C-alpha positions as CSV (number, residue, x, y, z in Angstrom):
1,M,84.9,-46.9,99.6
2,I,87.4,-44.0,99.8
3,R,89.6,-43.8,102.8
4,G,91.7,-40.9,104.1
5,S,94.5,-40.4,106.5
6,W,95.5,-37.8,109.2
7,S,99.0,-36.5,109.6
8,K,100.8,-37.5,112.8
9,D,100.5,-34.0,114.2
10,G,96.8,-33.8,113.3
11,L,97.3,-30.6,111.3
12,Y,96.3,-32.1,107.9
13,V,94.0,-34.8,106.5
14,A,94.4,-36.3,103.1
15,C,91.7,-38.0,101.2
16,G,91.3,-39.6,97.8
17,S,88.6,-38.8,95.3
18,I,86.6,-40.1,92.3
19,D,88.3,-37.3,90.2
20,K,91.6,-39.3,90.4
21,C,93.3,-36.9,92.8
22,V,94.4,-36.7,96.4
23,Y,93.4,-33.6,98.4
24,I,95.3,-32.4,101.5
25,W,93.2,-30.3,103.8
26,D,94.4,-28.0,106.6
27,T,92.4,-29.0,109.6
28,A,92.5,-25.5,111.2
29,T,91.4,-23.5,108.2
30,R,89.3,-26.4,106.6
31,K,90.8,-25.4,103.2
32,I,92.5,-27.5,100.6
33,V,96.2,-26.8,100.7
34,Q,97.3,-29.2,97.9
35,R,95.8,-31.3,95.1
36,L,97.9,-34.1,93.8
37,G,97.2,-35.9,90.5
38,G,98.8,-38.9,88.8
39,H,96.2,-41.7,89.0
40,T,93.9,-42.8,86.2
41,G,91.2,-44.1,88.4
42,T,89.4,-43.3,91.7
43,V,91.9,-42.8,94.6
44,T,90.6,-45.2,97.2
45,Q,93.3,-45.2,99.9
46,V,95.7,-42.6,101.3
47,S,98.4,-43.0,104.0
48,M,100.3,-40.0,105.2
49,G,103.1,-42.1,106.6
50,D,105.6,-40.6,109.1
51,G,105.6,-37.1,107.6
52,N,108.3,-37.7,105.0
53,F,106.1,-39.4,102.5
54,M,102.6,-40.2,101.5
55,A,101.2,-43.1,99.5
56,S,98.0,-43.3,97.5
57,A,96.3,-46.3,96.0
58,S,93.8,-46.3,93.2
59,N,91.4,-48.7,91.5
60,D,93.7,-48.2,88.5
61,K,95.8,-50.8,90.4
62,T,98.7,-48.4,91.0
63,V,100.3,-47.0,94.2
64,I,102.0,-43.6,94.1
65,V,104.5,-42.7,96.8
66,S,105.3,-39.0,97.1
């Protein structure tokens, strides 16, 4: 199961993917605004936090905070 996260202001949604990346979408334009790599496995969980950071977890057993 892949889980995503909304930004606090509702302007963005982030979601993991089987291609080992996190995608951040602009909810108004419905376009990808950023693609983040770094994992070696499927990204299964994303948390956008308080707006100053984001964490992603993968089935490669790592967590990346950016």
